[in-house]
RODO-2510 file (C-alpha; in nm, 4 decimals, decimal comma):
residues 150
     n   res          X          Y          Z
     1     x    -1,9811    -2,3405    -0,2725
     2     x    -1,8053    -2,0338    -0,1177
     3     x    -1,4678    -2,0540    -0,2249
     4     x    -1,1846    -2,1991     0,0366
     5     x    -0,7955    -2,1195    -0,0003
     6     x    -0,5881    -2,4266     0,1204
     7     x    -0,2671    -2,3200     0,2412
     8     x    -0,0376    -2,6342     0,2428
     9     x     0,2864    -2,5610     0,5003
    10     x     0,0656    -2,3133     0,7090
    11     x     0,3124    -2,3557     0,9778
    12     x     0,6024    -2,2293     0,8493
    13     x     0,7047    -1,9134     0,8579
    14     x     0,5900    -1,7388     0,5436
    15     x     0,2970    -1,9956     0,5299
    16     x     0,2339    -1,8695     0,9267
    17     x     0,1774    -1,5059     0,7602
    18     x    -0,0306    -1,6179     0,4199
    19     x    -0,2339    -1,7967     0,6930
    20     x    -0,2423    -1,5278     0,9406
    21     x    -0,3332    -1,2526     0,6507
    22     x    -0,6299    -1,4964     0,4808
    23     x    -0,8313    -1,5721     0,7809
    24     x    -0,7978    -1,2407     0,9166
    25     x    -0,9317    -1,1063     0,5292
    26     x    -1,2290    -1,3712     0,6275
    27     x    -1,1295    -1,5776     0,3098
    28     x    -1,2952    -1,9436     0,3919
    29     x    -0,8679    -2,0678     0,4579
    30     x    -0,7791    -2,4063     0,5369
    31     x    -0,4332    -2,4353     0,6544
    32     x    -0,2689    -2,7281     0,6160
    33     x     0,0466    -2,9802     0,6581
    34     x     0,2329    -3,2585     0,7974
    35     x     0,2276    -3,1812     1,1554
    36     x    -0,1331    -3,2419     1,3238
    37     x     0,0183    -3,0555     1,6523
    38     x     0,1845    -2,7640     1,4364
    39     x    -0,1462    -2,7294     1,3082
    40     x    -0,3481    -2,7306     1,5594
    41     x    -0,1685    -2,4593     1,7529
    42     x    -0,2684    -2,2092     1,4957
    43     x    -0,6246    -2,3219     1,4446
    44     x    -0,6277    -2,2385     1,7937
    45     x    -0,5689    -1,8961     1,7047
    46     x    -0,7422    -1,8422     1,3656
    47     x    -1,0574    -2,0835     1,4218
    48     x    -1,0409    -2,2628     1,0818
    49     x    -1,0444    -2,5528     0,9551
    50     x    -0,7081    -2,7672     0,9409
    51     x    -0,6112    -3,0638     0,7087
    52     x    -0,2730    -3,2580     0,8006
    53     x    -0,2024    -3,4753     0,4973
    54     x     0,2157    -3,5894     0,3668
    55     x     0,2364    -3,5352    -0,0105
    56     x     0,3810    -3,8936    -0,0510
    57     x     0,0223    -4,0214     0,1169
    58     x    -0,1759    -4,0049    -0,2785
    59     x    -0,4727    -4,0831    -0,1826
    60     x    -0,4920    -3,8653     0,1520
    61     x    -0,3501    -3,5543    -0,0564
    62     x    -0,6510    -3,6142    -0,2954
    63     x    -0,8709    -3,6617    -0,0092
    64     x    -0,6963    -3,3093     0,1613
    65     x    -0,8370    -3,1361    -0,2085
    66     x    -1,2553    -3,2062    -0,1646
    67     x    -1,4211    -2,8822    -0,1358
    68     x    -1,1149    -2,6678    -0,2333
    69     x    -1,1070    -2,4100    -0,4345
    70     x    -0,6873    -2,3012    -0,4960
    71     x    -0,4713    -2,4843    -0,3293
    72     x    -0,1022    -2,2180    -0,2406
    73     x     0,1519    -2,4149    -0,1157
    74     x     0,4243    -2,2496     0,1327
    75     x     0,6257    -2,5612     0,1632
    76     x     0,9636    -2,5972     0,0846
    77     x     1,2098    -2,7517    -0,0596
    78     x     0,9466    -2,6726    -0,3485
    79     x     1,1545    -2,9351    -0,5499
    80     x     0,9964    -3,1924    -0,2661
    81     x     0,6477    -3,0814    -0,2676
    82     x     0,5702    -2,9026    -0,5558
    83     x     0,5037    -3,1954    -0,8207
    84     x     0,2962    -3,3934    -0,6119
    85     x     0,0871    -3,1229    -0,5032
    86     x     0,0578    -2,9555    -0,8480
    87     x    -0,0376    -3,3362    -1,0037
    88     x    -0,2898    -3,3813    -0,7014
    89     x    -0,4277    -3,0259    -0,8161
    90     x    -0,4432    -3,1154    -1,1682
    91     x    -0,6746    -3,4604    -1,0953
    92     x    -0,8253    -3,2547    -0,8563
    93     x    -0,9485    -3,0153    -1,0996
    94     x    -0,7559    -2,7508    -0,8142
    95     x    -0,6029    -2,4420    -0,9599
    96     x    -0,2610    -2,4391    -0,8021
    97     x    -0,0276    -2,1760    -0,6783
    98     x     0,2837    -2,1357    -0,4573
    99     x     0,5648    -1,9404    -0,3565
   100     x     0,9335    -2,1003    -0,5177
   101     x     1,1809    -1,8891    -0,6982
   102     x     1,3579    -2,2374    -0,7854
   103     x     1,3916    -2,2165    -1,1794
   104     x     1,4121    -2,6282    -1,1941
   105     x     1,0231    -2,6804    -1,0271
   106     x     0,9363    -2,3880    -1,2970
   107     x     1,0624    -2,6108    -1,5632
   108     x     0,9086    -2,8891    -1,4036
   109     x     0,5825    -2,7571    -1,3530
   110     x     0,6047    -2,5911    -1,6989
   111     x     0,6212    -3,0148    -1,8499
   112     x     0,3279    -3,1026    -1,6274
   113     x     0,0874    -2,8095    -1,7935
   114     x     0,2885    -2,8925    -2,1727
   115     x     0,1756    -3,2743    -2,0507
   116     x    -0,1619    -3,1898    -1,9916
   117     x    -0,3073    -2,9533    -2,2407
   118     x    -0,4019    -3,2193    -2,4419
   119     x    -0,6178    -3,3297    -2,2238
   120     x    -0,8016    -2,9796    -2,1546
   121     x    -0,6441    -2,8832    -1,7887
   122     x    -0,3521    -2,6984    -1,7111
   123     x    -0,1020    -2,6230    -1,4460
   124     x    -0,0502    -2,2772    -1,3773
   125     x     0,3401    -2,2602    -1,3224
   126     x     0,4787    -2,0892    -0,9665
   127     x     0,3582    -1,7432    -1,0282
   128     x     0,2772    -1,6376    -0,6664
   129     x     0,6855    -1,6037    -0,6072
   130     x     0,7892    -1,2846    -0,4441
   131     x     1,1198    -1,3373    -0,5759
   132     x     1,0947    -1,3897    -0,9408
   133     x     0,8377    -1,1724    -1,1863
   134     x     0,5557    -1,3202    -1,1844
   135     x     0,4956    -1,4861    -1,5152
   136     x     0,1055    -1,4248    -1,6425
   137     x    -0,0854    -1,7145    -1,7971
   138     x    -0,4016    -1,6959    -1,9498
   139     x    -0,5932    -2,0600    -2,0564
   140     x    -0,7271    -2,0359    -2,3875
   141     x    -1,1058    -2,1646    -2,5480
   142     x    -0,9061    -2,5034    -2,6465
   143     x    -0,8361    -2,5603    -2,2502
   144     x    -0,4589    -2,5075    -2,3231
   145     x    -0,2168    -2,2278    -2,0891
   146     x    -0,0182    -2,0053    -2,3035
   147     x     0,2271    -1,7575    -2,1370
   148     x     0,0824    -1,3653    -2,1982
   149     x     0,3774    -1,1313    -2,3872
   150     x     0,5454    -0,9463    -2,0893
***
């Protein structure tokens, strides 16, 4: 299977820039968000796949992650989008990143990571943020994740 990046929030300002950059690089990219009409407009320009789903629908979110290699969440407010999308990613075994700088989101994802460690899966806290110094994490052979020393 070739790698596929799903950009959730692809029709927003930052998400749109990321979607265009990813698609332009040749990386197989899936544009995602809640509004099919907005996605269709962007997909027509970029010639990539799209998946419309609302994070309030856990089943639709799980189905949207089929065949995805990594998810980048660009849809704020992240206090509403991070947990349901990261949770779905954990269940599907798909790595999750977002672009938030919201400290409560870091804390919530860190708690979710601690909860999942005994199950040999992990959640990477929002480390793609450009507004804060990224937090570096690594997975251990036992399946847990540990923060790397700065």
